[in-house]
C-alpha positions in Angstrom: -33.7 76.0 -4.0 -35.5 74.3 -1.2 -36.1 70.5 -1.2 -39.5 69.3 -2.4 -40.3 68.1 1.1 -40.2 71.8 2.3 -43.2 72.7 0.1 -46.2 72.4 2.4 -49.6 71.1 1.2 -52.5 73.6 1.3 -54.4 73.7 4.5 -58.2 73.4 4.0 -60.5 75.1 6.4 -62.7 72.9 8.5 -66.2 74.4 8.7 -68.2 73.9 11.8 -72.0 73.9 12.2 -73.7 77.2 12.2 -70.5 79.1 11.4 -70.9 82.4 9.7 -69.8 82.4 6.1 -67.7 85.4 5.0 -65.8 86.4 1.9 -62.5 86.2 3.7 -63.2 82.7 4.9 -64.2 81.6 1.4 -60.9 82.9 0.0 -58.8 80.9 2.4 -58.9 77.6 0.5 -58.2 79.0 -3.0 -55.4 81.2 -1.6 -53.8 78.2 0.1 -54.1 76.1 -3.0 -52.7 78.9 -5.2 -49.7 79.4 -2.9 -48.9 75.7 -2.9 -49.1 75.6 -6.7 -46.8 78.7 -7.0 -44.3 77.0 -4.7 -44.3 73.9 -6.8 -43.9 75.9 -10.0 -41.0 77.8 -8.5 -39.4 74.5 -7.4 -39.7 73.0 -10.9 -38.4 76.2 -12.6 -35.3 76.3 -10.3 -34.7 72.6 -10.9 -34.9 73.0 -14.7 -32.5 76.0 -14.6 -30.0 74.1 -12.5 -30.1 70.9 -14.5 -27.3 71.9 -16.8 -24.9 74.8 -16.2 -21.2 75.6 -16.1 -21.5 76.2 -12.3 -23.1 74.1 -9.6 -26.5 75.1 -8.2 -26.3 77.2 -5.1 -29.1 75.3 -3.4 -29.5 71.6 -3.8 -30.8 68.7 -1.7 -29.1 65.3 -1.4 -30.1 63.1 -4.3 -30.0 65.9 -6.9 -28.1 65.4 -10.2 -26.5 68.2 -12.1 -24.8 68.3 -15.5 -21.6 70.3 -15.5 -21.7 71.7 -19.0 -18.2 73.1 -18.7 -16.5 69.9 -17.7 -19.0 67.6 -19.5 -19.6 65.6 -16.3 -22.6 64.3 -14.4 -22.6 65.2 -10.7 -24.6 63.6 -7.9 -25.4 65.4 -4.7 -24.6 63.3 -1.6 -23.7 64.3 2.0 -24.1 67.9 1.0 -21.4 67.7 -1.6 -21.2 67.1 -5.4 -19.7 63.8 -6.5 -18.7 63.1 -10.1 -20.6 60.2 -11.6 -19.7 60.1 -15.3 -17.2 61.7 -17.6 -17.4 61.3 -21.3 -14.7 59.0 -22.7 -13.3 57.8 -19.4 -13.7 55.0 -17.0 -14.9 55.2 -13.4 -16.8 53.6 -10.6 -20.1 54.8 -9.1 -21.1 53.6 -5.6 -24.8 54.4 -5.0 -26.5 51.8 -2.7 -30.0 51.5 -1.4 -31.3 49.6 1.6 -28.0 49.8 3.5 -26.2 47.4 1.2 -22.9 47.8 -0.6 -22.1 47.6 -4.3 -19.9 49.1 -7.0 -20.8 49.4 -10.6 -18.1 49.7 -13.2 -19.0 52.0 -16.1 -17.5 50.7 -19.4 -17.6 52.4 -22.8 -15.9 53.2 -26.0 -12.8 55.4 -26.1 -12.1 55.6 -29.8 -13.6 54.4 -33.1 -11.6 55.0 -36.3 -13.0 53.5 -39.5 -10.2 54.6 -41.9 -6.6 54.5 -40.7 -3.1 53.4 -41.6 -1.5 54.0 -38.1 -3.7 54.1 -35.0 -2.5 55.1 -31.6 -5.3 55.9 -29.2 -4.6 58.0 -26.0 -6.1 56.3 -23.0 -7.3 58.7 -20.3 -5.5 58.6 -16.9 -7.0 56.1 -14.4 -8.8 54.1 -17.0 -7.3 51.0 -15.4 -8.3 52.1 -11.9 -8.9 48.8 -10.3 -7.6 45.2 -10.6 -9.5 43.4 -13.3 -10.1 46.6 -15.4 -9.2 46.0 -19.0 -8.8 47.6 -22.4 -9.9 46.0 -25.6 -8.8 46.9 -29.1 -10.5 45.3 -32.1 -9.0 45.8 -35.6 -10.3 44.7 -39.0 -8.1 45.2 -42.0 -7.5 44.0 -45.6 -4.5 43.3 -47.8 -1.8 43.4 -45.2 0.9 41.0 -44.1 2.2 42.7 -40.9 0.3 44.1 -37.9 2.2 45.4 -34.9 0.6 45.8 -31.4 1.9 48.6 -29.2 1.1 49.7 -25.6 2.4 52.1 -23.0 3.0 55.7 -22.1 5.6 55.7 -24.9 4.0 52.9 -27.0 6.3 49.8 -26.9 6.1 47.2 -29.6 4.8 44.0 -27.9 4.2 41.7 -30.9 4.3 41.6 -34.6 1.7 39.4 -36.3 2.8 38.1 -39.8 0.9 36.6 -42.6 2.7 34.9 -45.5 0.0 35.7 -48.0 -1.2 39.0 -49.4 -4.7 40.4 -50.2 -6.4 38.6 -47.3 -8.8 40.0 -44.7 -8.0 39.7 -41.0 -9.4 40.4 -37.6 -7.1 41.3 -34.7 -8.0 41.6 -31.0 -5.8 42.8 -28.2 -6.4 43.1 -24.5 -4.6 44.7 -21.6 -5.8 43.7 -18.1 -4.7 45.3 -14.8 -3.5 42.6 -12.4 -2.2 44.9 -9.6 -1.2 48.5 -9.2 1.3 49.3 -11.9 1.1 45.8 -13.5 -0.8 44.5 -16.5 -1.1 41.4 -18.6 -1.7 41.6 -22.3 -2.7 39.2 -25.0 -3.0 39.8 -28.8 -4.2 37.5 -31.5 -4.9 37.8 -35.2 -7.1 35.6 -37.4 -6.7 35.7 -41.2 -9.4 34.6 -43.6 -7.1 31.9 -44.9 -4.4 29.8 -43.4 -0.8 29.6 -44.5 2.0 27.4 -43.1 4.4 30.4 -43.0 2.2 32.6 -40.8 4.0 33.5 -37.6 3.2 35.0 -34.2 -0.6 34.9 -34.7 -1.0 34.8 -30.9 1.1 36.4 -28.2 0.9 37.4 -24.5 3.0 38.9 -21.9 3.2 41.4 -18.9 3.9 45.1 -18.7 4.5 47.6 -15.9 2.9 50.8 -16.9 1.6 53.5 -14.4 -2.2 52.9 -14.2 -2.8 56.5 -13.2 -0.9 58.0 -16.1 -2.2 58.8 -19.6 -1.3 55.7 -21.7 -1.6 54.7 -25.4 -2.7 51.6 -27.2 -2.4 51.1 -30.9 -1.3 49.1 -34.0 0.7 49.9 -37.1 1.0 48.6 -40.7 -2.7 48.1 -41.1 -5.4 49.4 -43.5 -8.8 49.2 -42.1 -10.6 50.3 -39.0 -10.4 49.9 -35.2 -12.3 50.3 -32.0 -10.8 50.8 -28.5 -13.1 50.2 -25.5 -12.7 49.6 -21.8 -14.5 47.7 -19.1 
């Protein structure tokens, strides 16, 4: 598929004084206009056909986008090569600058939402924590529970157990894992009940971990009855 710039505009005949008018000359302008319209229609048809497919378009100019229906990714054409922009359910960066500047946009999103659960361990796609400052966030809401355990890692390790002395109370739990350097993270987890009790323990905790950022990891909780959301940024 040729770039749009390759489609030439129709050339219009310049008539001169006293020039003889013939049928062939009169046909020149409509023919040129018809050819230009046909080229444009062909370009748009090819572009539509190549917008979403399991294989990349054979002909594409820099700046084109293509949806890979097989891998469910969005690809961007740059320097005569396809570059992955977005993948459903994963984190990534996309560098696309204009005017000669430099900038990187981090694409955040939701990895998992589960509204009914008793044990939730969400698999985190590899390279989700790809750069320092990238973080995971897990939000839990639950009812009628005394113990909530936060787990993290390739083989989920128990990091903290939040305990409430009372029963039949609502609670909100938030946990974060932040990449501080390659292979190193800091975590924090806190739980807020709808009522206070002097015997509540370990409602807030934090620490460090050393998981492989490029590996497929897991984040989760146990001993809860409610719902959760896992997201990244």
